[in-house]
N, CA, C and O atoms as CSV, one atom per row, in Angstrom:
chain,resi,resn,atom,element,x,y,z
A,1,MET,N,N,14.371,8.886,-2.920
A,1,MET,CA,C,13.942,7.792,-4.484
A,1,MET,C,C,15.232,8.124,-5.168
A,1,MET,O,O,15.781,7.267,-5.860
A,2,ASP,N,N,15.755,9.329,-5.013
A,2,ASP,CA,C,17.151,9.368,-5.807
A,2,ASP,C,C,17.794,8.550,-5.534
A,2,ASP,O,O,18.082,7.709,-6.385
A,3,GLU,N,N,18.449,8.432,-3.782
A,3,GLU,CA,C,19.133,7.729,-3.192
A,3,GLU,C,C,18.981,6.141,-3.563
A,3,GLU,O,O,19.967,5.413,-3.454
A,4,CYS,N,N,18.064,5.762,-3.884
A,4,CYS,CA,C,17.947,4.326,-3.990
A,4,CYS,C,C,17.896,4.337,-5.595
A,4,CYS,O,O,17.800,3.212,-6.086
A,5,LYS,N,N,17.933,5.195,-6.318
A,5,LYS,CA,C,17.548,4.978,-7.462
A,5,LYS,C,C,19.543,5.053,-7.950
A,5,LYS,O,O,19.860,4.826,-9.117
A,6,ARG,N,N,20.430,5.324,-7.078
A,6,ARG,CA,C,21.561,5.409,-7.340
A,6,ARG,C,C,22.434,4.109,-6.569
A,6,ARG,O,O,23.609,3.793,-6.749
A,7,ARG,N,N,21.448,3.509,-5.683
A,7,ARG,CA,C,22.064,2.225,-4.846
A,7,ARG,C,C,21.970,1.060,-5.910
A,7,ARG,O,O,22.825,0.307,-6.376
A,8,ILE,N,N,20.586,1.196,-6.123
A,8,ILE,CA,C,19.858,-0.034,-6.968
A,8,ILE,C,C,19.296,-0.221,-8.641
A,8,ILE,O,O,19.002,-1.164,-9.375
A,9,GLY,N,N,19.351,1.354,-8.739
A,9,GLY,CA,C,18.982,1.229,-10.348
A,9,GLY,C,C,17.389,1.099,-10.383
A,9,GLY,O,O,16.518,1.556,-9.643
A,10,ASP,N,N,17.345,0.278,-11.556
A,10,ASP,CA,C,15.911,0.192,-12.157
A,10,ASP,C,C,15.445,-1.366,-12.061
A,10,ASP,O,O,14.858,-1.983,-12.949
A,11,VAL,N,N,15.806,-1.825,-10.886
A,11,VAL,CA,C,15.378,-3.038,-10.289
A,11,VAL,C,C,14.106,-3.033,-9.765
A,11,VAL,O,O,13.566,-4.135,-9.859
A,12,VAL,N,N,13.376,-2.098,-9.197
A,12,VAL,CA,C,12.225,-1.964,-8.614
A,12,VAL,C,C,11.497,-0.783,-9.862
A,12,VAL,O,O,12.127,-0.274,-10.789
A,13,THR,N,N,10.144,-0.582,-9.566
A,13,THR,CA,C,9.158,0.271,-10.353
A,13,THR,C,C,9.246,1.651,-9.441
A,13,THR,O,O,8.915,1.533,-8.261
A,14,TYR,N,N,9.530,2.516,-9.755
A,14,TYR,CA,C,9.295,3.937,-8.866
A,14,TYR,C,C,7.668,4.366,-9.093
A,14,TYR,O,O,6.990,4.144,-10.096
A,15,ALA,N,N,7.393,4.828,-8.250
A,15,ALA,CA,C,5.860,6.017,-8.152
A,15,ALA,C,C,6.258,7.152,-7.661
A,15,ALA,O,O,7.225,7.470,-6.968
A,16,LYS,N,N,5.204,7.839,-8.207
A,16,LYS,CA,C,5.341,9.241,-8.068
A,16,LYS,C,C,4.282,9.326,-6.652
A,16,LYS,O,O,4.368,10.379,-6.020
A,17,GLY,N,N,3.423,8.411,-6.199
A,17,GLY,CA,C,3.003,8.759,-5.020
A,17,GLY,C,C,1.922,7.655,-4.649
A,17,GLY,O,O,1.814,6.932,-5.639
A,18,LEU,N,N,1.169,7.272,-3.746
A,18,LEU,CA,C,0.385,6.362,-3.095
A,18,LEU,C,C,-0.548,5.728,-4.428
A,18,LEU,O,O,-0.245,4.673,-4.985
A,19,HIS,N,N,-1.304,6.270,-4.679
A,19,HIS,CA,C,-1.951,6.509,-6.107
A,19,HIS,C,C,-1.144,5.695,-7.134
A,19,HIS,O,O,-1.478,4.511,-7.116
A,20,ASP,N,N,-0.545,5.876,-7.685
A,20,ASP,CA,C,0.444,5.567,-8.955
A,20,ASP,C,C,0.941,4.377,-8.622
A,20,ASP,O,O,1.145,3.535,-9.496
A,21,SER,N,N,1.233,4.115,-7.179
A,21,SER,CA,C,2.149,2.991,-6.516
A,21,SER,C,C,0.830,1.481,-6.622
A,21,SER,O,O,1.155,0.369,-7.039
A,22,VAL,N,N,-0.256,1.754,-6.257
A,22,VAL,CA,C,-1.498,0.791,-6.307
A,22,VAL,C,C,-2.236,0.389,-7.798
A,22,VAL,O,O,-3.021,-0.504,-8.115
A,23,LEU,N,N,-1.667,1.360,-8.453
A,23,LEU,CA,C,-2.553,1.386,-9.518
A,23,LEU,C,C,-2.363,-0.580,-10.300
A,23,LEU,O,O,-1.328,-1.158,-10.629
A,24,ASP,N,N,-3.491,-0.969,-10.337
A,24,ASP,CA,C,-3.459,-2.131,-10.970
A,24,ASP,C,C,-2.659,-3.343,-10.315
A,24,ASP,O,O,-2.170,-4.305,-10.906
A,25,THR,N,N,-2.644,-3.058,-8.930
A,25,THR,CA,C,-1.859,-4.498,-7.954
A,25,THR,C,C,-2.851,-5.117,-7.656
A,25,THR,O,O,-4.035,-4.822,-7.817
A,26,GLN,N,N,-2.225,-6.292,-7.060
A,26,GLN,CA,C,-3.634,-6.669,-6.139
A,26,GLN,C,C,-3.280,-6.734,-4.665
A,26,GLN,O,O,-4.223,-6.928,-3.897
A,27,VAL,N,N,-1.964,-6.591,-4.113
A,27,VAL,CA,C,-1.741,-6.588,-2.917
A,27,VAL,C,C,-1.028,-5.371,-2.515
A,27,VAL,O,O,-0.279,-4.890,-3.366
A,28,ILE,N,N,-1.136,-4.675,-1.177
A,28,ILE,CA,C,-0.583,-3.876,-0.731
A,28,ILE,C,C,0.486,-4.436,0.712
A,28,ILE,O,O,-0.151,-4.793,1.703
A,29,PHE,N,N,1.735,-4.488,0.784
A,29,PHE,CA,C,2.158,-4.880,1.935
A,29,PHE,C,C,2.690,-3.565,2.765
A,29,PHE,O,O,3.789,-3.070,2.516
A,30,HIS,N,N,1.968,-3.138,3.592
A,30,HIS,CA,C,2.181,-1.887,4.570
A,30,HIS,C,C,3.436,-1.975,5.635
A,30,HIS,O,O,3.402,-2.927,6.415
A,31,VAL,N,N,4.451,-1.130,5.722
A,31,VAL,CA,C,5.207,-1.678,6.498
A,31,VAL,C,C,5.923,0.179,6.765
A,31,VAL,O,O,7.057,0.306,7.228
A,32,THR,N,N,5.191,1.247,6.449
A,32,THR,CA,C,5.882,2.515,7.210
A,32,THR,C,C,4.542,3.347,7.913
A,32,THR,O,O,3.358,3.261,7.587
A,33,GLU,N,N,5.027,3.994,8.750
A,33,GLU,CA,C,4.659,4.743,9.524
A,33,GLU,C,C,4.082,6.225,8.643
A,33,GLU,O,O,3.476,7.119,9.233
A,34,TRP,N,N,4.414,6.272,7.090
A,34,TRP,CA,C,4.540,7.745,6.852
A,34,TRP,C,C,2.564,8.145,6.840
A,34,TRP,O,O,1.627,7.560,6.297
A,35,LYS,N,N,2.610,8.988,7.433
A,35,LYS,CA,C,0.915,9.512,7.422
A,35,LYS,C,C,-0.063,9.460,6.214
A,35,LYS,O,O,-1.287,9.338,6.281
A,36,GLU,N,N,0.916,9.607,4.783
A,36,GLU,CA,C,0.466,9.535,3.593
A,36,GLU,C,C,-0.663,8.104,3.520
A,36,GLU,O,O,-1.881,8.066,3.342
A,37,PHE,N,N,0.202,7.174,3.709
A,37,PHE,CA,C,-0.454,6.264,3.837
A,37,PHE,C,C,-1.234,5.584,4.809
A,37,PHE,O,O,-1.857,4.557,4.541
A,38,ARG,N,N,-1.217,6.259,6.219
A,38,ARG,CA,C,-2.109,6.163,7.224
A,38,ARG,C,C,-3.581,6.571,7.377
A,38,ARG,O,O,-4.547,6.033,7.918
A,39,MET,N,N,-3.395,7.744,6.689
A,39,MET,CA,C,-4.507,8.646,6.413
A,39,MET,C,C,-5.248,8.669,5.271
A,39,MET,O,O,-6.002,9.615,5.047
A,40,SER,N,N,-5.126,7.695,4.473
A,40,SER,CA,C,-5.497,7.558,2.854
A,40,SER,C,C,-6.723,7.376,2.858
A,40,SER,O,O,-7.217,7.058,3.940
A,41,ASN,N,N,-7.623,7.513,1.668
A,41,ASN,CA,C,-8.890,7.150,1.390
A,41,ASN,C,C,-8.841,5.742,0.831
A,41,ASN,O,O,-8.486,5.624,-0.341
A,42,TRP,N,N,-9.150,4.681,1.516
A,42,TRP,CA,C,-9.067,3.098,1.077
A,42,TRP,C,C,-10.310,3.015,-0.012
A,42,TRP,O,O,-10.220,2.135,-0.869
A,43,LYS,N,N,-10.944,3.492,-0.019
A,43,LYS,CA,C,-12.285,3.101,-0.603
A,43,LYS,C,C,-12.051,3.459,-2.425
A,43,LYS,O,O,-12.585,2.760,-3.286
A,44,ILE,N,N,-11.036,4.835,-2.791
A,44,ILE,CA,C,-10.902,5.516,-3.503
A,44,ILE,C,C,-9.497,4.414,-3.948
A,44,ILE,O,O,-9.352,4.059,-5.118
A,45,ILE,N,N,-8.867,4.119,-3.220
A,45,ILE,CA,C,-7.214,3.181,-3.446
A,45,ILE,C,C,-7.828,1.676,-3.965
A,45,ILE,O,O,-7.348,1.224,-5.004
A,46,LYS,N,N,-8.805,0.952,-3.310
A,46,LYS,CA,C,-9.549,-0.151,-3.871
A,46,LYS,C,C,-9.849,-0.064,-5.467
A,46,LYS,O,O,-9.429,-0.832,-6.333
A,47,GLN,N,N,-10.733,1.137,-5.635
A,47,GLN,CA,C,-11.248,1.428,-6.912
A,47,GLN,C,C,-9.743,1.175,-8.408
A,47,GLN,O,O,-9.731,0.660,-9.526
A,48,SER,N,N,-8.907,1.752,-7.692
A,48,SER,CA,C,-7.458,1.177,-8.590
A,48,SER,C,C,-6.655,0.378,-8.684
A,48,SER,O,O,-5.643,0.541,-9.364
A,49,MET,N,N,-6.968,-0.891,-7.888
A,49,MET,CA,C,-6.627,-1.950,-7.554
A,49,MET,C,C,-7.582,-2.964,-8.330
A,49,MET,O,O,-8.811,-2.902,-8.351
A,50,LYS,N,N,-6.691,-4.012,-9.033
A,50,LYS,CA,C,-7.387,-5.295,-9.542
A,50,LYS,C,C,-8.536,-5.550,-8.555
A,50,LYS,O,O,-8.625,-4.867,-7.535
A,51,PRO,N,N,-9.456,-6.565,-8.853
A,51,PRO,CA,C,-10.623,-7.227,-7.729
A,51,PRO,C,C,-9.800,-8.265,-6.886
A,51,PRO,O,O,-8.854,-9.007,-7.149
A,52,ASN,N,N,-10.743,-7.946,-5.478
A,52,ASN,CA,C,-10.430,-8.612,-4.402
A,52,ASN,C,C,-8.924,-8.192,-4.055
A,52,ASN,O,O,-8.025,-9.033,-4.054
A,53,PRO,N,N,-8.710,-6.890,-3.772
A,53,PRO,CA,C,-7.414,-6.336,-3.132
A,53,PRO,C,C,-7.361,-7.380,-1.734
A,53,PRO,O,O,-8.147,-8.026,-1.041
A,54,VAL,N,N,-5.528,-7.010,-1.838
A,54,VAL,CA,C,-5.124,-7.531,-0.483
A,54,VAL,C,C,-4.319,-6.646,0.452
A,54,VAL,O,O,-3.480,-5.978,-0.152
A,55,MET,N,N,-4.350,-6.465,1.752
A,55,MET,CA,C,-3.621,-5.654,2.482
A,55,MET,C,C,-3.020,-6.435,3.702
A,55,MET,O,O,-3.756,-6.959,4.538
A,56,ILE,N,N,-1.627,-6.495,3.770
A,56,ILE,CA,C,-0.932,-7.289,4.621
A,56,ILE,C,C,-0.362,-5.840,5.256
A,56,ILE,O,O,0.253,-4.951,4.669
A,57,ASP,N,N,-0.799,-5.918,6.717
A,57,ASP,CA,C,-0.480,-4.554,7.413
A,57,ASP,C,C,0.805,-4.972,8.285
A,57,ASP,O,O,0.470,-5.800,9.133
A,58,GLY,N,N,1.717,-4.761,8.319
A,58,GLY,CA,C,2.996,-5.139,8.692
A,58,GLY,C,C,3.767,-4.061,9.874
A,58,GLY,O,O,4.834,-4.192,10.474
A,59,ARG,N,N,2.729,-2.960,9.914
A,59,ARG,CA,C,2.640,-2.395,11.094
A,59,ARG,C,C,1.681,-2.168,12.321
A,59,ARG,O,O,1.865,-1.544,13.366
A,60,ASN,N,N,0.653,-2.840,11.879
A,60,ASN,CA,C,-0.835,-2.752,12.546
A,60,ASN,C,C,-1.334,-1.469,12.952
A,60,ASN,O,O,-1.855,-0.985,13.957
A,61,ALA,N,N,-0.804,-0.895,11.196
A,61,ALA,CA,C,-1.984,0.543,11.179
A,61,ALA,C,C,-3.153,0.801,11.354
A,61,ALA,O,O,-3.595,1.755,11.994
A,62,PHE,N,N,-3.756,-0.030,10.799
A,62,PHE,CA,C,-5.219,-0.157,10.663
A,62,PHE,C,C,-6.109,-0.863,11.251
A,62,PHE,O,O,-5.744,-1.914,11.776
A,63,GLU,N,N,-7.759,-0.388,11.323
A,63,GLU,CA,C,-8.653,-0.962,11.780
A,63,GLU,C,C,-9.129,-1.537,10.637
A,63,GLU,O,O,-8.963,-1.117,9.492
A,64,THR,N,N,-9.790,-2.616,11.021
A,64,THR,CA,C,-10.481,-3.691,9.566
A,64,THR,C,C,-11.757,-2.677,9.082
A,64,THR,O,O,-12.154,-2.921,7.943
A,65,ASP,N,N,-12.340,-1.752,9.675
A,65,ASP,CA,C,-13.432,-1.412,9.484
A,65,ASP,C,C,-13.212,0.123,8.236
A,65,ASP,O,O,-14.078,0.745,7.620
A,66,ILE,N,N,-12.056,0.259,8.258
A,66,ILE,CA,C,-11.807,1.609,6.994
A,66,ILE,C,C,-11.455,0.408,5.878
A,66,ILE,O,O,-11.960,0.582,4.769
A,67,LEU,N,N,-10.833,-0.507,6.021
A,67,LEU,CA,C,-10.298,-1.355,4.357
A,67,LEU,C,C,-11.618,-2.377,4.460
A,67,LEU,O,O,-11.529,-3.522,4.902
A,68,GLU,N,N,-12.760,-1.819,4.017
A,68,GLU,CA,C,-13.950,-2.496,3.781
A,68,GLU,C,C,-13.549,-2.903,2.224
A,68,GLU,O,O,-13.041,-2.100,1.442
A,69,GLY,N,N,-13.868,-4.330,1.891
A,69,GLY,CA,C,-13.571,-4.797,0.658
A,69,GLY,C,C,-12.305,-5.532,0.275
A,69,GLY,O,O,-12.071,-6.124,-0.779
A,70,PHE,N,N,-11.374,-5.345,1.558
A,70,PHE,CA,C,-10.018,-5.661,1.368
A,70,PHE,C,C,-9.905,-7.077,2.046
A,70,PHE,O,O,-10.668,-7.322,2.980
A,71,GLU,N,N,-9.084,-7.933,1.670
A,71,GLU,CA,C,-8.717,-8.954,2.442
A,71,GLU,C,C,-7.445,-8.618,3.251
A,71,GLU,O,O,-6.305,-8.535,2.795
A,72,TYR,N,N,-7.905,-8.409,4.754
A,72,TYR,CA,C,-6.795,-8.046,5.756
A,72,TYR,C,C,-5.999,-9.223,6.550
A,72,TYR,O,O,-6.379,-10.210,7.181
A,73,TRP,N,N,-4.877,-8.740,6.273
A,73,TRP,CA,C,-3.868,-9.599,7.259
A,73,TRP,C,C,-3.239,-8.690,7.874
A,73,TRP,O,O,-2.873,-7.653,7.321
A,74,SER,N,N,-2.980,-9.036,9.418
A,74,SER,CA,C,-1.962,-8.129,9.919
A,74,SER,C,C,-0.978,-8.808,10.822
A,74,SER,O,O,-1.328,-9.679,11.619
A,75,ILE,N,N,-0.007,-8.487,10.716
A,75,ILE,CA,C,1.301,-9.012,11.423
A,75,ILE,C,C,1.533,-8.606,12.821
A,75,ILE,O,O,1.662,-7.514,13.375
A,76,GLY,N,N,1.546,-10.057,13.287
A,76,GLY,CA,C,1.875,-9.581,14.880
A,76,GLY,C,C,1.026,-9.175,15.901
A,76,GLY,O,O,1.370,-8.981,17.066
A,77,ARG,N,N,-0.503,-9.003,15.271
A,77,ARG,CA,C,-1.467,-8.580,16.176
A,77,ARG,C,C,-2.295,-9.491,17.085
A,77,ARG,O,O,-3.127,-9.006,17.853
């Protein structure tokens, strides 16, 4: 994050972790293979989000059964 801040400054919002980054959001655009994101408790994450959350899975990392309650879009599957 420090390198990103050095290069682009404050044009984006920086979060301390996954749960902080989804607080009061509607959509997650998942484009990483980081274990922190793949192995998360999505029921708890959903509770932190706005109603009717959406997951756009750009890595095809998830099966729809673990994302119950999310509108799920997979890219390239």
